[in-house]
DOBAMI-82815 format. One record per residue (C-alpha): residue in three letters; residue number from 1; z, y, x. Coordinates in nm, 2 decimals, m for minus. Layout:
BEGIN
<pt resn="Ala" resi="NUM" zz="Z" yy="Y" xx="X"/>
...
//
This chain:
BEGIN
<pt resn="Met" resi="1" zz="0.01" yy="0.00" xx="0.00"/>
<pt resn="Glu" resi="2" zz="0.05" yy="0.23" xx="0.29"/>
<pt resn="His" resi="3" zz="m0.29" yy="0.31" xx="0.28"/>
<pt resn="Tyr" resi="4" zz="m0.32" yy="0.43" xx="m0.08"/>
<pt resn="Gln" resi="5" zz="m0.12" yy="0.71" xx="0.05"/>
<pt resn="Asn" resi="6" zz="m0.39" yy="0.90" xx="0.20"/>
<pt resn="Ala" resi="7" zz="m0.61" yy="0.81" xx="m0.07"/>
<pt resn="Lys" resi="8" zz="m0.81" yy="1.02" xx="m0.24"/>
<pt resn="Ser" resi="9" zz="m1.01" yy="1.00" xx="m0.59"/>
<pt resn="Ile" resi="10" zz="m1.42" yy="1.05" xx="m0.56"/>
<pt resn="His" resi="11" zz="m1.68" yy="1.04" xx="m0.73"/>
<pt resn="Leu" resi="12" zz="m1.90" yy="0.77" xx="m0.77"/>
<pt resn="Leu" resi="13" zz="m2.28" yy="0.78" xx="m0.78"/>
<pt resn="Ala" resi="14" zz="m2.29" yy="0.60" xx="m1.16"/>
<pt resn="Glu" resi="15" zz="m2.27" yy="0.87" xx="m1.43"/>
<pt resn="Gln" resi="16" zz="m1.95" yy="0.98" xx="m1.46"/>
<pt resn="Ser" resi="17" zz="m1.74" yy="0.74" xx="m1.24"/>
<pt resn="Arg" resi="18" zz="m1.40" yy="0.79" xx="m1.03"/>
<pt resn="Val" resi="19" zz="m1.17" yy="0.57" xx="m0.82"/>
<pt resn="Ile" resi="20" zz="m0.91" yy="0.61" xx="m0.59"/>
<pt resn="Ala" resi="21" zz="m1.04" yy="0.48" xx="m0.31"/>
<pt resn="Leu" resi="22" zz="m0.84" yy="0.41" xx="0.03"/>
<pt resn="Asp" resi="23" zz="m0.82" yy="0.63" xx="0.32"/>
<pt resn="Val" resi="24" zz="m1.17" yy="0.67" xx="0.47"/>
<pt resn="Ala" resi="25" zz="m1.08" yy="0.60" xx="0.82"/>
<pt resn="Tyr" resi="26" zz="m0.92" yy="0.27" xx="0.68"/>
<pt resn="Arg" resi="27" zz="m1.25" yy="0.20" xx="0.52"/>
<pt resn="Lys" resi="28" zz="m1.47" yy="0.23" xx="0.83"/>
<pt resn="His" resi="29" zz="m1.27" yy="0.08" xx="0.98"/>
<pt resn="Ala" resi="30" zz="m1.28" yy="m0.21" xx="0.80"/>
<pt resn="Tyr" resi="31" zz="m1.63" yy="m0.17" xx="0.76"/>
<pt resn="Glu" resi="32" zz="m1.69" yy="m0.17" xx="1.09"/>
<pt resn="Gln" resi="33" zz="m1.50" yy="m0.50" xx="1.20"/>
<pt resn="Ile" resi="34" zz="m1.70" yy="m0.67" xx="0.86"/>
<pt resn="Ser" resi="35" zz="m1.97" yy="m0.56" xx="1.06"/>
<pt resn="Lys" resi="36" zz="m1.92" yy="m0.71" xx="1.32"/>
<pt resn="Trp" resi="37" zz="m1.79" yy="m1.01" xx="1.19"/>
<pt resn="Ala" resi="38" zz="m2.16" yy="m1.09" xx="0.99"/>
<pt resn="Lys" resi="39" zz="m2.39" yy="m0.99" xx="1.29"/>
<pt resn="Ala" resi="40" zz="m2.21" yy="m1.29" xx="1.46"/>
<pt resn="Phe" resi="41" zz="m2.34" yy="m1.52" xx="1.21"/>
<pt resn="Gly" resi="42" zz="m2.71" yy="m1.29" xx="1.20"/>
<pt resn="Ile" resi="43" zz="m2.62" yy="m1.14" xx="0.89"/>
<pt resn="His" resi="44" zz="m2.68" yy="m0.71" xx="0.88"/>
<pt resn="Ala" resi="45" zz="m2.40" yy="m0.61" xx="0.66"/>
<pt resn="Tyr" resi="46" zz="m2.43" yy="m0.23" xx="0.51"/>
<pt resn="Val" resi="47" zz="m2.26" yy="m0.02" xx="0.37"/>
<pt resn="Cys" resi="48" zz="m2.33" yy="0.16" xx="m0.04"/>
<pt resn="Gly" resi="49" zz="m2.33" yy="0.50" xx="m0.04"/>
<pt resn="Cys" resi="50" zz="m2.34" yy="0.47" xx="m0.48"/>
<pt resn="Lys" resi="51" zz="m1.99" yy="0.30" xx="m0.42"/>
<pt resn="Asn" resi="52" zz="m1.88" yy="0.46" xx="m0.08"/>
<pt resn="Pro" resi="53" zz="m2.01" yy="0.87" xx="m0.08"/>
<pt resn="Asp" resi="54" zz="m1.74" yy="0.98" xx="0.16"/>
<pt resn="Ile" resi="55" zz="m1.90" yy="0.72" xx="0.45"/>
<pt resn="Thr" resi="56" zz="m2.25" yy="0.72" xx="0.36"/>
<pt resn="Glu" resi="57" zz="m2.48" yy="0.91" xx="0.14"/>
<pt resn="Glu" resi="58" zz="m2.73" yy="0.58" xx="0.14"/>
<pt resn="Pro" resi="59" zz="m2.74" yy="0.41" xx="m0.18"/>
<pt resn="Leu" resi="60" zz="m2.83" yy="0.07" xx="m0.15"/>
<pt resn="Cys" resi="61" zz="m2.83" yy="m0.01" xx="m0.52"/>
<pt resn="Gly" resi="62" zz="m3.17" yy="m0.10" xx="m0.71"/>
<pt resn="Ile" resi="63" zz="m3.47" yy="0.01" xx="m0.56"/>
<pt resn="Asn" resi="64" zz="m3.34" yy="0.09" xx="m0.23"/>
<pt resn="Trp" resi="65" zz="m3.19" yy="m0.26" xx="m0.17"/>
<pt resn="Gly" resi="66" zz="m3.51" yy="m0.43" xx="m0.08"/>
<pt resn="Gln" resi="67" zz="m3.58" yy="m0.18" xx="0.20"/>
<pt resn="His" resi="68" zz="m3.30" yy="m0.28" xx="0.41"/>
<pt resn="Phe" resi="69" zz="m3.45" yy="m0.64" xx="0.44"/>
<pt resn="Glu" resi="70" zz="m3.82" yy="m0.63" xx="0.45"/>
<pt resn="Asn" resi="71" zz="m3.80" yy="m0.75" xx="0.76"/>
<pt resn="Ala" resi="72" zz="m3.53" yy="m1.00" xx="0.73"/>
<pt resn="Phe" resi="73" zz="m3.64" yy="m1.26" xx="0.55"/>
<pt resn="Gly" resi="74" zz="m3.39" yy="m1.51" xx="0.69"/>
<pt resn="Gln" resi="75" zz="m3.13" yy="m1.33" xx="0.52"/>
<pt resn="Lys" resi="76" zz="m3.29" yy="m1.27" xx="0.19"/>
<pt resn="Gln" resi="77" zz="m3.30" yy="m1.66" xx="0.19"/>
<pt resn="Leu" resi="78" zz="m2.98" yy="m1.68" xx="0.24"/>
<pt resn="Phe" resi="79" zz="m2.92" yy="m1.55" xx="m0.14"/>
<pt resn="Gln" resi="80" zz="m3.19" yy="m1.76" xx="m0.30"/>
<pt resn="Ile" resi="81" zz="m3.05" yy="m2.02" xx="m0.48"/>
//
């Protein structure tokens, strides 16, 4: 709960949605760790700006999602059923 001490209310890029987000420094560190672990398994992790507008402005939802994987066919296959 200590990471919520510096939490703030942020607008998501989904109409009028708001959340109480964990401290931005804590989330950036967590995303860096996740990216590092994912890379060890050949997976590219991205942070979506729709849900983390205080970290990145790049939305990865909808149309933009596929642009990040055009050259990563192997990663797409991980999610095919």
